[in-house]
C-alpha positions as CSV (number, residue, x, y, z in Angstrom):
1,M,-97.6,71.9,-68.4
2,F,-97.4,75.0,-70.7
3,Q,-100.0,77.1,-69.0
4,N,-97.5,79.9,-68.2
5,V,-95.8,79.9,-71.6
6,P,-97.2,82.1,-74.4
7,V,-99.2,80.2,-77.0
8,G,-97.1,81.6,-79.8
9,V,-93.9,80.2,-78.2
10,V,-95.4,76.8,-77.8
11,V,-96.7,76.7,-81.4
12,A,-93.3,77.9,-82.8
13,A,-91.4,75.3,-80.8
14,A,-93.8,72.5,-81.9
15,A,-93.6,73.6,-85.5
16,A,-89.7,73.6,-85.4
17,L,-89.7,70.2,-83.8
18,W,-92.1,68.8,-86.4
19,A,-90.0,70.2,-89.2
20,L,-86.8,68.7,-87.7
21,F,-88.3,65.2,-87.4
22,F,-89.9,65.5,-90.9
23,L,-86.7,66.4,-92.7
24,Y,-84.8,63.8,-90.7
25,L,-87.2,61.1,-91.7
26,L,-87.2,62.2,-95.4
27,H,-83.4,61.9,-95.4
28,M,-83.5,58.4,-94.0
29,L,-86.3,57.3,-96.3
30,D,-84.4,58.6,-99.3
31,F,-81.2,56.9,-98.2
32,F,-83.0,53.6,-97.9
33,R,-84.3,54.0,-101.4
34,A,-87.9,55.0,-100.6
35,D,-89.0,57.7,-103.1
36,A,-89.1,60.7,-100.9
37,K,-90.9,62.7,-103.6
38,R,-94.0,60.5,-103.6
39,W,-96.8,62.1,-101.7
40,S,-97.6,58.9,-99.8
41,V,-94.0,58.7,-98.5
42,R,-94.0,62.3,-97.5
43,A,-97.4,61.9,-95.9
44,M,-96.1,59.0,-93.8
45,A,-93.1,61.0,-92.8
46,A,-95.3,64.0,-91.9
47,L,-97.6,61.8,-89.7
48,L,-94.6,60.1,-88.0
49,A,-93.1,63.5,-87.3
50,L,-96.4,64.8,-85.9
51,A,-96.7,61.8,-83.6
52,G,-93.2,62.4,-82.3
53,T,-94.0,66.1,-81.8
54,V,-97.2,65.3,-79.9
55,A,-95.4,62.8,-77.7
56,C,-93.0,65.5,-76.7
57,G,-95.9,67.6,-75.4
58,N,-95.6,65.9,-72.0
59,I,-91.9,66.6,-71.4
60,W,-92.0,64.6,-68.1
61,S,-92.7,61.3,-69.9
62,T,-90.0,58.8,-70.9
63,P,-91.0,58.9,-74.7
64,A,-90.5,62.7,-74.6
65,A,-87.1,62.2,-73.0
66,L,-86.1,59.8,-75.8
67,L,-87.4,62.0,-78.6
68,L,-86.0,65.2,-77.3
69,H,-82.5,63.6,-76.9
70,L,-82.9,62.4,-80.5
71,A,-83.8,65.9,-81.6
72,A,-80.8,67.4,-79.9
73,L,-78.5,64.8,-81.4
74,I,-80.0,65.3,-84.9
75,L,-79.1,69.0,-84.5
76,A,-75.6,68.2,-83.2
77,V,-74.9,65.9,-86.1
78,D,-76.2,68.4,-88.6
79,L,-73.9,71.0,-87.1
80,V,-70.9,68.6,-87.4
81,N,-72.0,67.9,-91.0
82,G,-72.2,71.7,-91.8
83,I,-68.7,72.3,-90.4
84,G,-67.4,69.3,-92.3
85,K,-68.9,70.6,-95.5
86,A,-67.3,74.0,-95.0
87,V,-63.9,72.6,-94.2
88,G,-64.2,70.2,-97.2
89,K,-65.0,73.0,-99.5
90,M,-61.9,75.0,-98.4
91,A,-59.7,71.8,-98.7
92,G,-61.3,70.6,-101.9
93,K,-62.5,67.3,-100.3
94,T,-66.0,65.7,-100.1
95,F,-65.6,63.0,-97.4
96,P,-67.9,60.5,-99.2
97,R,-67.9,57.9,-96.4
98,W,-69.0,60.5,-93.9
99,R,-71.7,61.7,-96.3
100,K,-73.0,58.2,-96.7
101,V,-73.2,57.5,-93.0
102,Y,-74.7,61.0,-92.3
103,R,-77.5,60.5,-94.9
104,S,-78.5,57.2,-93.4
105,G,-79.7,59.0,-90.2
106,L,-78.2,56.3,-88.0
107,I,-75.8,58.4,-86.1
108,P,-78.4,60.3,-84.0
109,L,-80.2,57.0,-83.3
110,A,-77.1,55.3,-82.2
111,A,-76.0,58.3,-80.1
112,T,-79.4,58.5,-78.4
113,A,-79.2,54.8,-77.6
114,L,-75.7,55.1,-76.2
115,V,-76.5,58.2,-74.2
116,L,-79.7,56.9,-72.7
117,G,-78.3,53.4,-72.3
118,F,-75.6,54.9,-70.2
119,G,-78.2,57.0,-68.4
120,Y,-80.2,54.0,-67.5
121,W,-77.2,52.1,-66.2
122,N,-76.0,55.2,-64.3
123,M,-79.3,55.6,-62.6
124,G,-79.2,52.1,-61.1
125,N,-75.4,52.1,-60.3
126,I,-75.6,53.5,-56.7
127,V,-72.4,54.6,-55.1
128,E,-71.6,55.4,-51.5
129,T,-70.2,58.9,-51.2
130,Q,-68.3,59.7,-48.0
131,Y,-67.6,63.0,-46.4
132,T,-65.8,64.0,-43.2
133,V,-66.8,67.1,-41.3
134,Y,-64.7,68.5,-38.4
135,T,-66.1,70.5,-35.5
136,Q,-64.6,72.5,-32.6
137,K,-67.5,71.6,-30.4
138,E,-67.1,69.0,-27.7
139,I,-68.4,65.7,-29.1
140,P,-67.2,62.1,-28.5
141,P,-63.7,61.2,-29.8
142,E,-65.3,58.8,-32.3
143,G,-67.7,61.4,-33.5
144,F,-71.0,60.7,-35.3
145,R,-71.6,58.6,-38.4
146,V,-74.7,59.8,-40.4
147,A,-76.1,58.2,-43.5
148,F,-78.2,60.5,-45.7
149,V,-80.7,59.2,-48.3
150,S,-82.8,61.5,-50.5
151,D,-84.7,61.6,-53.7
152,L,-85.4,57.8,-54.0
153,H,-88.7,58.5,-55.9
154,Y,-89.5,54.8,-55.2
155,G,-91.0,53.0,-58.2
156,T,-89.1,54.9,-60.9
157,T,-86.3,52.3,-61.1
158,M,-85.8,50.6,-57.7
159,D,-87.7,47.6,-56.3
160,R,-87.7,46.1,-52.8
161,E,-84.8,43.7,-53.5
162,K,-82.5,46.5,-54.7
163,L,-83.6,48.8,-51.8
164,E,-82.9,46.1,-49.3
165,E,-79.4,45.7,-50.8
166,Q,-78.7,49.4,-50.3
167,C,-80.0,49.2,-46.8
168,R,-77.6,46.5,-46.0
169,R,-74.8,48.6,-47.4
170,M,-75.8,51.5,-45.2
171,E,-76.1,49.4,-42.1
172,S,-72.6,48.0,-42.6
173,A,-71.3,51.5,-42.0
174,Q,-72.2,51.2,-38.3
175,L,-74.4,54.3,-38.3
176,D,-75.4,56.5,-35.4
177,L,-78.4,57.7,-37.4
178,L,-80.0,57.4,-40.8
179,V,-81.6,60.5,-42.3
180,L,-84.2,60.3,-45.0
181,G,-84.0,63.7,-46.7
182,G,-87.3,63.9,-48.6
183,D,-88.8,62.8,-51.9
184,L,-88.5,59.2,-51.0
185,V,-91.9,58.7,-52.8
186,D,-93.8,60.8,-55.2
187,E,-97.1,61.2,-57.2
188,N,-96.2,58.2,-59.4
189,T,-95.7,55.9,-56.4
190,S,-98.6,53.6,-55.6
191,R,-99.8,53.2,-52.0
192,E,-98.4,49.7,-51.8
193,E,-95.0,50.9,-53.1
194,M,-95.0,53.8,-50.6
195,E,-95.6,51.4,-47.7
196,E,-93.0,49.0,-49.0
197,A,-90.3,51.8,-49.3
198,F,-90.7,53.0,-45.7
199,S,-91.1,49.5,-44.3
200,T,-87.8,48.5,-45.9
201,L,-85.9,51.7,-44.8
202,G,-87.3,51.4,-41.3
203,Q,-85.4,48.1,-40.9
204,V,-82.0,49.8,-41.0
205,K,-80.4,49.6,-37.5
206,S,-78.5,52.5,-36.0
207,T,-77.7,54.0,-32.6
208,Y,-80.4,56.7,-32.6
209,G,-82.7,55.5,-35.3
210,T,-84.1,56.8,-38.6
211,F,-85.5,60.3,-39.2
212,F,-87.5,61.7,-42.1
213,I,-88.2,65.1,-43.5
214,Y,-90.7,65.9,-46.2
215,G,-89.6,66.9,-49.7
216,N,-91.8,68.6,-52.3
217,H,-93.0,65.3,-53.8
218,D,-93.7,63.0,-50.9
219,R,-97.2,64.2,-50.2
220,S,-98.2,63.8,-53.8
221,R,-99.4,67.3,-54.2
222,Y,-98.8,67.4,-57.9
223,R,-101.6,65.0,-58.7
224,A,-105.3,65.8,-58.6
225,K,-106.1,62.2,-57.4
226,P,-103.2,61.0,-55.3
227,N,-102.5,57.3,-54.9
228,Y,-102.3,57.8,-51.1
229,T,-103.4,60.5,-48.6
230,E,-101.1,62.5,-46.3
231,V,-102.6,60.6,-43.4
232,Q,-101.8,57.3,-45.0
233,L,-98.3,58.5,-45.7
234,Q,-97.7,59.6,-42.1
235,E,-99.1,56.4,-40.8
236,A,-96.9,54.3,-43.0
237,I,-93.8,56.2,-42.0
238,E,-94.5,56.0,-38.3
239,K,-95.6,52.4,-38.4
240,S,-92.1,51.6,-39.8
241,G,-90.5,53.1,-36.7
242,I,-89.3,56.2,-38.5
243,R,-89.5,59.6,-36.7
244,I,-90.8,62.5,-38.8
245,L,-89.2,65.8,-38.0
246,R,-91.3,68.7,-39.2
247,E,-90.2,72.1,-38.0
248,E,-88.8,70.4,-35.0
249,A,-85.5,70.1,-33.0
250,L,-84.7,66.8,-31.3
251,A,-81.8,66.3,-28.9
252,L,-80.0,62.9,-29.3
253,G,-77.8,62.1,-26.4
254,E,-75.9,64.9,-24.9
255,E,-73.9,66.4,-27.8
256,L,-76.1,66.2,-30.9
257,T,-79.3,67.9,-31.9
258,V,-81.1,67.2,-35.2
259,I,-83.4,69.9,-36.6
260,G,-85.8,68.8,-39.3
261,R,-87.5,71.3,-41.7
262,D,-90.6,71.0,-43.7
263,D,-90.1,71.6,-47.4
264,W,-89.2,75.1,-48.6
265,S,-92.4,75.2,-50.7
266,V,-94.5,75.3,-47.5
267,S,-95.3,78.9,-46.5
268,R,-95.1,80.3,-43.0
269,D,-98.9,80.2,-42.9
270,G,-98.4,76.4,-43.5
271,G,-96.3,76.2,-40.3
272,R,-92.8,76.8,-41.6
273,K,-90.6,78.7,-39.1
274,T,-87.6,80.8,-39.6
275,G,-84.2,79.4,-39.0
276,A,-83.9,81.4,-35.8
277,E,-87.2,80.3,-34.5
278,L,-86.2,76.6,-34.9
279,L,-83.2,77.3,-32.6
280,E,-85.3,78.5,-29.7
281,G,-84.6,76.3,-26.7
282,V,-81.8,74.4,-28.4
283,D,-78.5,74.0,-26.6
284,P,-76.0,75.9,-28.7
285,E,-73.2,73.8,-27.4
286,D,-74.6,70.7,-29.2
287,F,-73.6,69.8,-32.7
288,L,-76.5,71.2,-34.7
289,L,-77.5,69.0,-37.7
290,L,-80.0,70.7,-39.9
291,L,-82.1,68.7,-42.4
292,N,-83.5,70.7,-45.3
293,H,-84.7,69.1,-48.5
294,Q,-84.1,72.0,-50.8
295,P,-80.6,73.7,-50.6
296,R,-81.8,77.1,-49.7
297,E,-81.3,79.7,-47.0
298,Y,-77.7,78.6,-46.5
299,Q,-76.3,82.0,-46.0
300,E,-78.9,82.9,-43.3
301,N,-78.5,79.5,-41.5
302,G,-74.7,79.8,-41.7
303,Q,-74.9,82.9,-39.6
304,L,-77.3,81.4,-37.0
305,G,-75.0,78.8,-35.6
306,Y,-76.0,75.6,-37.4
307,D,-73.0,73.3,-37.9
308,L,-74.0,71.1,-40.8
309,V,-77.0,71.0,-43.3
310,L,-77.9,68.0,-45.4
311,S,-80.0,68.6,-48.5
312,G,-81.1,66.8,-51.7
313,H,-83.7,67.9,-54.3
314,T,-81.3,68.9,-57.1
315,H,-80.5,65.3,-58.4
316,A,-77.3,67.0,-59.5
317,G,-79.3,67.9,-62.6
318,Q,-80.2,64.2,-63.5
319,L,-80.5,65.0,-67.2
320,W,-77.8,67.3,-68.7
321,P,-77.8,70.3,-69.0
322,V,-80.5,70.8,-66.2
323,G,-77.9,71.1,-63.4
324,W,-75.8,73.6,-65.4
325,L,-79.0,75.7,-66.1
326,N,-80.0,75.6,-62.4
327,S,-76.6,76.9,-61.4
328,Q,-76.8,79.7,-64.0
329,L,-80.3,80.6,-62.8
330,G,-79.5,80.5,-59.1
331,A,-82.0,77.8,-58.3
332,G,-80.7,76.9,-54.8
333,D,-77.5,77.8,-53.0
334,L,-75.5,74.6,-53.9
335,Q,-76.2,72.1,-56.7
336,Y,-74.1,69.3,-55.5
337,G,-71.2,68.4,-53.1
338,Q,-69.8,70.1,-50.1
339,A,-69.3,73.8,-49.3
340,C,-69.0,76.2,-46.4
341,F,-71.5,79.0,-45.7
342,G,-70.3,81.1,-42.8
343,G,-69.6,78.7,-40.0
344,M,-71.9,76.0,-41.5
345,Q,-70.8,73.0,-43.6
346,A,-73.3,72.1,-46.3
347,I,-73.6,68.8,-48.2
348,V,-76.0,68.3,-51.1
349,S,-76.7,64.8,-52.4
350,S,-77.5,63.9,-56.0
351,G,-80.0,61.4,-54.6
352,I,-80.3,57.6,-54.6
353,G,-82.7,57.6,-57.5
354,G,-84.4,60.0,-59.8
355,W,-87.7,61.5,-60.7
356,G,-89.9,60.8,-63.8
357,Y,-87.4,59.3,-66.2
358,P,-85.4,56.1,-65.6
359,F,-82.3,57.9,-66.9
360,R,-79.5,59.9,-65.3
361,T,-77.0,61.5,-67.6
362,S,-75.8,64.1,-65.1
363,G,-74.2,63.1,-61.8
364,H,-74.6,59.7,-60.2
365,S,-77.0,57.9,-57.8
366,E,-75.7,57.8,-54.3
367,F,-76.3,57.5,-50.6
368,V,-74.1,59.7,-48.4
369,V,-72.2,58.7,-45.3
370,V,-70.9,61.7,-43.2
371,Q,-68.4,61.2,-40.5
372,V,-68.5,64.1,-38.0
373,L,-65.2,64.3,-35.9
374,P,-63.8,66.6,-33.3
375,E,-60.9,68.8,-34.4
376,N,-57.6,67.7,-32.8
């Protein structure tokens, strides 16, 4: 996890985290009338702080998410306390009730429970997000209705019953096609869960069927011993009646062409083409729907004649402030929502689930329904 981070930085961060937990525990123990000066009490606090610090070593684990939120909220409460003391000193007040509650250490615990309790609820509260896209191209008067599902990460929070419920909601939108935009499964998904996810999604009825593109997690390349092979994954998808689009353009009817990309992490040596190469042989009069898991290369594709691109990958941050940091660091061309790049409309979904943690404190879980209509 930390192989690219200098050892000194890791040690300093671990030491700071240990000290924060240690002092926090001493304050709590002292408030609840444990003698914080006794070596046995201090040793117990030191060991608990060490255990918490070690648990944070794997930052992708749920215990680490809990403890790091707690650490951040301890610091936030300490900051508020420091400001209160400064204000009180100037005003000649001591705020005894606040001091008592602060010393108990219960505020960071309660705040962590509230934040992550909301995050757990928010992850499972899936909304339907609707967009309308207009085009000057000649398409049927009723246009096309496309459902887009990405970043399910099946097994993190969702089971078959809940996925079936979402599939019924999508089907009720009377779809022309369903698009699965990558990361439907990941390295934590068992083979049985993987097969279950695609079998369930493959039952959604639409005019043209269901199409899938690979994300960066689907093929379980982040695990030395995957739960399933790429061949087993492909067989499960195709057995479910889902068409895989991998660097491929497919004409649907006479006015719509869908172009599916492999994930951005795949090199050209791995078979990934340029945006221009993908358009070779494609009718430019068709409405060109591009499927690209990661929201990248938008400026280039906007100049090539694509009409609409659908992406996921970002999770809209999932845990605050990840989305804000990604925006500041330029990780992708769009973090969430709808925007225009040249002549191309772009829509990035926050995903129907989330990776790693069963919490979402940034954005919401969703599936997207896009109505493509001709301009009057």
